N, C-alpha and C positions, 0 to 999 in steps of 0.2 A: 518619500514615496508612500502615499496613503495605502494602508491595508487594514485588515480586521484583526484586532487584538482579542484574544479570548479571555473571558472572565472566570471560567471554571478553574478550580483549584484541586479538584480530586485527583490523587495519583494512583494508577493501577500498574501491576506488574506486566511486563512485556517480554517478548523473546530476547535472549542475549544476542548481541552483535559484536562485530569486530570494532576495535578501538577507533578506527579511522572513520567510522560512520557517525554522522550527526543525529540520525532519527531512525527510530524503528517504526514499522506500520504493521497493523494487524487488521483483519477484517472481522467485525463482530456480528453474529447472528443475534438481532435484538430480541427475538422471541424466547431464546434460551439464555442469552447472555454469554454464549461460549464463542471462544475464537474459533473460526473456521481453520481447519488444519490446512498448512501449506504443503503443496506437492511440488517437488523440484523435478523438472524434466527438461532436458535438452537446453540447459542455460537459463531457465526461467521458472519462476514460481507461479502456481496456479491455486485457486481454490474453487471447491465445488459449491454452487449456490442452488438454493431450492426456490424454484418460481413462486412468487407471490411472497416470499419472506423479505421482511425488511432488515437492512444491515446499516452498520455505521463503520467509518474509517477511523481507526484509532492510531493517533500519532504521538510518539513520545520523543521529547527533546532530550537526547543524551549528553548535550553539552552544558556548561555552566552559564552561557551567554544566550541572548535572545536568537532566535531563529525564524525565518519566514518560510512557511510551507504552502506552496501553490499546489492545491488540490485538482486534479483532472479526473473526470469520470467519463468513460466512453469518447475521450477526445474533447470534452467540454470543461471549461473552468467552472467549478462548482459554486463560485461566488457570483461571477459576471454573467455567466450563461453563453459566453462568446467561445470561440475556438480556443483551446487551451494552448498556451506558448510557455516554454521553460524560461520565462523571464520574471524578474522580481516585480511583479505586478499585483493584481488581486490575490491575496492569500491570507493565511491565518498566522499570526504572530504569537509564539509560544515563548514563555519565559524559560530561564534555565531549569532543567529537570522536569518541566511540566508535561503533562500528558492530557490529552483530551480526545474524546470520541466525536467525530463530525457526523451528524445523523441525516443530513439531507442538502438538497439544493438550497442555497441561501436566497430567501425572498425579502428580507429586511434585516435590520439589526435585532428584530425581535423573534423572527420566525424563519423556519425552513420547511421545504416540501420533502417528505421523507424518502430516502433511497430504498428501493426494493428491487429484487430481482424479477425481471419481467421477460418475456419472449422478446427477441430482438426487434421485431416489427412493432412491438407496443412500447419500446424504450423511449425516453425523452430525446435521444439523439436522433432516432428515426422519425419521430413525430415532428421534429423541427428540421427535417431534410438533411440530417448528417449522420447516416447509417453506418459510415465507412469503418469507424474506429470502435464499434461497440464491443464490449468484452474485455476492457482493460482499465485498471485503475493506476493513476500514476501520481507521485508526489515529488515535486522538485523543491529542494532544500537550499536556502540561502543563509549564509552567515551574516551577521550585522557588522558593519564597518565600526572599528573602534577608534576613539579620539586619538589623535596623533599627539605625541608630547611636544610641548612648546620650548624653544630655546630659551635660555636665561636672559632676563632683561637687565642691561647694564645701568647703574645708578648715575654714572657720569653722562650728562646730557650731550656734551661735545662728542663723546665716543659713539653715542647712539646716532648722531647726525652723520658720521663718517662711515658707519658700518652699513654694508649693503644688506637689503632685507633678505631674510632666509626664505626660500621657497618651500612650502609645505608639501612633503612627498606623500603620495597616495599610492597604496599597494593593494592589488586585488588578490584575493585567495585563488589558487588554481583549483580546477575541479577534482574531486577525488577520483582516483583510478577504479575501474570496474573491479568488484570483489571476485576472487576466484571461486569456483563451485565448492559449496561446502561438503563435509563428509556425511552430514545429515541433514535433510530438509527442516527438521524441527529445532536445528541448533543455531540457525542464523536468520537474520532479517533479509527482505528481498534484495537482489543485487541491482547494480545498474543494468539498463538495457543494453544489449549487445547487438552489432549489425548482424552476426551470425544467426542470432534468433530470429530477426526479421526475415533472413533468407529461408530458414526452416519453416517459417509460418506459411510461406507460399505453397510448400510441397506436403503440408500436413495432410493426413487422411481426412476425407469428409466426415463430418459428424453425423450421427445417426438421427438427429432431430434438429429442430430450430435452435439457434444459438440463443444464449442469454445476453440481456442488456439491463440497464437500470432504469426503472420507471420514475415518474414524477409523482410521489404519493401525497397523502394527506398533509395538510399544514399542521405544525406543532411549534410549541415555544422553544426557542434556542437563542439566548441573549449574547450579543457581542458589542463592541464599541470600536470606533476607528482610532487608528494611531499612526504615527509616522515611523518609517522604517527605511534606514539608509543601508542598502546592500553593500557589501564588501567587495563584491564583483558582479559583472553583468551576467556571467553564466553560473549555473547552480553548482554548489559544492557536492551535491548527492542528488542523484535521481533514483527514485525506488518505483519499481514497475510490477505490479501483480495482475496477472490475467486471470479470467474467470469464465466458467461455463457450467452447464448442469453435470451432475455426476455421471449420468449415462453417456454424455458426449466425452467427457474426459476418460472414461473407460474405453470408449471407442477409439480415442486418439492415442491411447497408450500411456496417457499421462498418470492415470491411476491403474495400477496392476492389481487385478483381482485373482486371487490363488485359483488355480484349476481345481475343480472337485476331485477328490481322491476316487480312484476306481473301486467300486464296491465288488467284493468277491461274489462269484456266481454261486448260488446255493447248489450243494450236491445232494442228490437223493440217497447215495449210499457212500457216505464219507469213510466208512471203515467195513471191515468184515468181521461182523460179530460171532461170537461163539457161545453156545449155550442158549439159555432163554432170558427173557426179559426180567431184570432184577426188580425188586421192591424200590419205590422211591424213598427219600429219607422220611423219617418218621415226623410227624407234625407235633 
């Protein structure tokens, strides 16, 4: 199954994750180089984006084997531009322990169009008539099928003729279960999407302003090459989902909690009952 293999070899630190996870995902603000903080709210992870700021999706392979990471931005496959499906199709192949930041929509094996936070009506999804799923980044992760061990070959030719051929068994890895809510949003990677989270989305408070989407930015160099990848299963072993919106909207929806300002004491004109006369100030 043809996919795109990454040539980048730089390794960067990522958030720790539980042992059952194959990959970690972080959203990087490219203007500052900082990872956007993850905010955990009602079973989902969120990041606050700044309109106009470019970003990249950093994926780290935590396993020793190769993985296929299918990247979805606003419901669109970031390589093909088609509606994204969680199948082992167009994606990025990462070697064992490899980490790479994907900076944009794939235009060729040499270029991408930069990801940047835009108003939802200016997003690539909206401009191509697919605005329904703006505001979410998804990564579907697949294990690679490992070669099956071969039975021993008998040297006796007569024995080989009388022995029935052995069928090669094929086994598919089952999808990893959804991760439980962590004790701290900064201590785990994003969990698998849950049905309950989808239900809560319908009843979420209305944001105070236009939602964010991802625009189709300037072309820049990003080199890849094609390779073959045989997935161990038809369904992903892990799905990572990170939603995003503006800081103001996340505050309005209760995703980001802003401390209430402390009540300032009311000044009193007569805080005490003085006795005598005004004393001299301290000596200079």
